[in-house]
N, C-alpha and C positions, 0 to 999 in steps of 0.2 A: 660803428658810428664814425662820421666824418672827423670829429674832433680827435678820436683815438688814432685814426690814420694820419692826421696831421702831426700828432705827437711822435709817431714812429718815424716820420720823415724828418722832423726837427732833431730827434735823437741821433739819427744817422748822420745828419749834417754836422751836428755838434762833435761827434766822434771823429769825423773827417777833419774838422778844424783843429782838434786836439792833436791828431796824428800829424797833420801838416805843420802845426806850430812846433811840435817837438822836433820834427825833422828839420824845420827851418833854422831853429836855434843851433842845432847840431852842425848843419852844413854852412850856415852863414857866419856864425860866431865861433864854431869849433868847440862848443860845449859838450860835456858828456851827455848821454841820452837822458839820464835821470834828471840832471839839472835843467835840461830843456823841458821835460815833462813837468817838473815842479814849477817852472816859470809859467807855463801855460795854465796850470791849475790855479795859481795865485792870481793870475791876470783875469781869468774867466770868472772866478768867484768874487772879484773886485776887492779881495783882501788887501793886496798890494803892500806886502811887507816892505820890500825893496827889490831892486834888480839883483838877481843871483850873482851876475858878473856885470861889469860895465859894458854897455852896448855901443857898438859902432854906429855910424850914420845909417848904413844899410840895415843894421839890426833894429834901429829905432823905427825906420819906415815899416819894416816887417812887423814889429810889435804893434804899430797902429792898426795894421790889418787884422792881427789876432784880436785886439781889443774890440774893434768895431764889429767884426763878424761874430765873435764869441758872445759878447754881451747882448747883441741883437738876438742871437739865437736863444739865449737863456731867457730873455724877456718874452719872446714868442712862445717858448716852451711853457713858461708859467701861465701865460694867457690861454694856451691850448689846454693845459691841464685843468684850469678853472672851468673852461667851457665844457670839457668832457665830464667833469664831476657834476656840473649843473644839468647837463643834458641827461646824465644817468639818473639823477634824482628826480627830474621832471618826468622822465619816461617811466620810472618805477611808480611815481605817484599817479600819473594819468592811467598807467596800465592797471593799477589796483582799482581805481575808480571805474574804469571801463568794465573790469571783471565783476565788480560789485553790481553794476547796472545790469549786466547780462544775467547774473545769478538771480537778481530780483525779478527779472522777466520770465524766468523758467516756469514751465507748466507742462505737465504730462511727461516729466523727465525721470531720470534714474539717478540715484545717489549711490556712489561707490565709497565705502568706508575702508580706507587702507590703500596705500600705494605700493604694496609689496608685489611679488611676482603674479599672484592671482589677480589682484586688483588692476594691475597694469594690463594684463591679458584681457580682462573684461573691458577695460577702457578702449583698448585698440579695436576690439570687435565692435563695440558700440559706435566708435568713431568711423569705422569702415561702412556702416550701414547707409547713412549716419543717423543717429538718434541723439537727442540732447541728454547730457549727463553732467554731473558735478561730483568732484572727489573731495573727500575729507581726509586730511593727513596731518598728524601732529609733529612728525619728524621733519625738521628743516632740510636736512641733507637729501632726503628722498624727494622733497618738493623741488629743490634746486636741480637735482639730477635730471629731472624730466620737464624742466621749464620750457624747453624748446618745443615740446609737443603742443603747446598752446591749449591745454585742457583747462577747464574751469576748476580751480582748486581753492578750497577754503582751509586755512591754517587753523587747526583746532582739534579737540578731542571729540571723536564721534560718539562717545558715550554720554556727552553732555547734551541735555535737552536744548540749550540755547544754540549750539552748533547745528543741530539737526533742523531747528526752525530757520536758521540762517540759510540752510540749504533748501528752503521752501518745501519741507517734507509734507506739509498739508496739501500741496498741489502735485506731489510726485506720483509717478506711476509705479515705481518699484525701488527697492533698496537692496544692495548687496553688502553683507557684512563679511568682509574679506581680510580682516586683520589676522595677525599670526598666532593669536592665542584664543582658545575656545571661550575662556571666561570673558574676555573683552567682547567677543562676538555675541555671547549670550546677553550681556548687558545692553549692547546696541539693539538687539532684537526686542528686548523687553521695552526699552525706551521708545523705539520707533513704532512698535505696535500700539503703545498707549497714545502716541501723538496722531497716528493715522490708522484706524482700524481696517481700512480697505486697501492698505498698501500691500503690494506683492513683495515678499521678503525672501531672499535666497541667502543662506548662510554657509560659510565655510567651516568645516570641522576637521581638526587634526586627529582627534582620537575617536574611535568608534563609539565609545560611551557618551560622547558629547551630542551625538545626533538626537537622541531621545529628549535631552534637555532643551535643545534648540527648537525642536518641534513643539514641545510643551510651552515654551516661552512665546511662540507665535510665528515662527518661521514657516513659510509655505513649503519650502524644500531645503534640503541640506546636501551639500556636495563635499566629499572628502577627496582632495587632490591625490593623496597617497593611494587610496583604494582605487580611484579611477586609473592612476598610472599603472598599478599592478594588473588590473583587468586589461588595460590596453596592451601591455607587454605580452600577456598570455594570449590575447586574441591575435596579435601580430605573429605569434609563433604558430597558432593552431589554424587561423583563418586569415592569412595575409591578404587575400584578394578581397574579402569582405571589408577589411580595414581600409584597403586602398580605395574601394568604392565610397566608403563613408567619408574619407578624407577629401575625395574629389567633390562630393556633394555638400560637405559642410565647411570646408576650409579653403575652397577655391584652389586646390592643387591640381594641376593639369588642365582638364576641361573647364570651361566657364560654366559651371553647373552649381545649382543651389537647391536646398530643400527649405521650403517656407510654409507658413500657415496662413490661410486665407479665411477671414471671418465672414460668415454669411449672415447678414442682417435680415430683418423681416421685410425690408423694401428692396433687397438685393435682386438683381436680374436673374440669379440662379436659384432663388428660393422656390421650392415646389417642383423643380425640374429634376429629371434623372441625370445620372452621369452621362448617358449617351445623348440625350436631347440637349444638354448644355453645350455639347460640342467643344468642351475644354481641350480635349486631346487633339481633335482634328483641326480646329481653327487657331489654337494658341500654342500648340506644341508642348503642352504641359501634362505631365502624368500625375493623376491623383493616386497617391499611395495608400491613403487612409482617410477616414472621416472621424473626427473626435466629437463625441456627444457627451451629454451629462452622464449617461448610463455606461459609457466606456468607449473604447476605440474599435472602429470597424476597419480592419486591414483589407487591402486589395478589394475594394467595393465592386460589386457586379455592375454591369452597364445599366441595369434597370433599378439600381439603388437610388432612392430619392434624396435630394439635397434639401434639408429643412432649415428653417430660420434658426439662428444661433449655433449652427454647425461650424466646425473649423475644418477646412480642407487641408490635409497635409499633402503638399504637391511638390513635384520636382521638375525643374526646368532651368533655362537660362535666367539670370537675374532680371533682364529687361522683360522677358516673357512673364515672370512672376509679378513684376511691378504692374504690368498691363492688366494681368488677371485681377490684382487687388483693386485697381481702378474700376474695372468692369463689375466686380462683385459688390463694390460699394455704391454703384449707381442703381437707380430705381428701375424696376422692370417695366 
């Protein structure tokens, strides 16, 4: 803020006046360095006990300079400090109000419970898409540490029904229970499922035994970071090129490539067509890897495979190509 920059400038000038005043008393009056410094301090603070030593005519003229410049800078410093504090308070107040308004307008968003390493990774991925989300975190230090990310954050306990309602859970599309303890995640899942039966809920599990309980509580899927890390390390040793390909397609490492899912509605331009007649590969440069249906996943579909309404195409291509394919798939035939 400008007020804080002004404070730094005033502070630097004040230090210069103190140094110049100390040197002036030393060289003009011949005082010891400490006596000169003491005289500057008592003068600038307007305490004014008395002169350390009698001043000569030149010393009095110099003292006037020290008084006028020092006291003026102190007055400016007090004003700048008051302005900085006022701006900080106003910025915090209006920032909170703006965030509350944005959270109140959320619809079809995701709720991330916990700002630990898993929660932050999820938030960065959602922000990269981008899709709307809000985070719930009770720890003040975690919230402050990532305040510069400009994420929507609610200070509160995600296990509390009131906090989930404040995050607009009734209108949310999904929830991620990513706190560090399985018991807390279990309680979050139970509360969230009761508030929104149609919510997509993904939960983090630290212990293998917790997965069964989280699924019973209402989670749609459970992810164990430790189990995933172990599998990833093993795969990196056994099939490094496969891992490299998946990294390229899912985390944007190297080539600008992405794997996405395209929902085919009943009015979609692709509904009823075959893979070949849709010309997805020829005209859009996108490869259809699989088709997800209610009965299961069809990998590497044949050219004469029909695309039906409510299918999900698992496709790979450049992000811009996938976005264009989504727009075409959502348009009427």
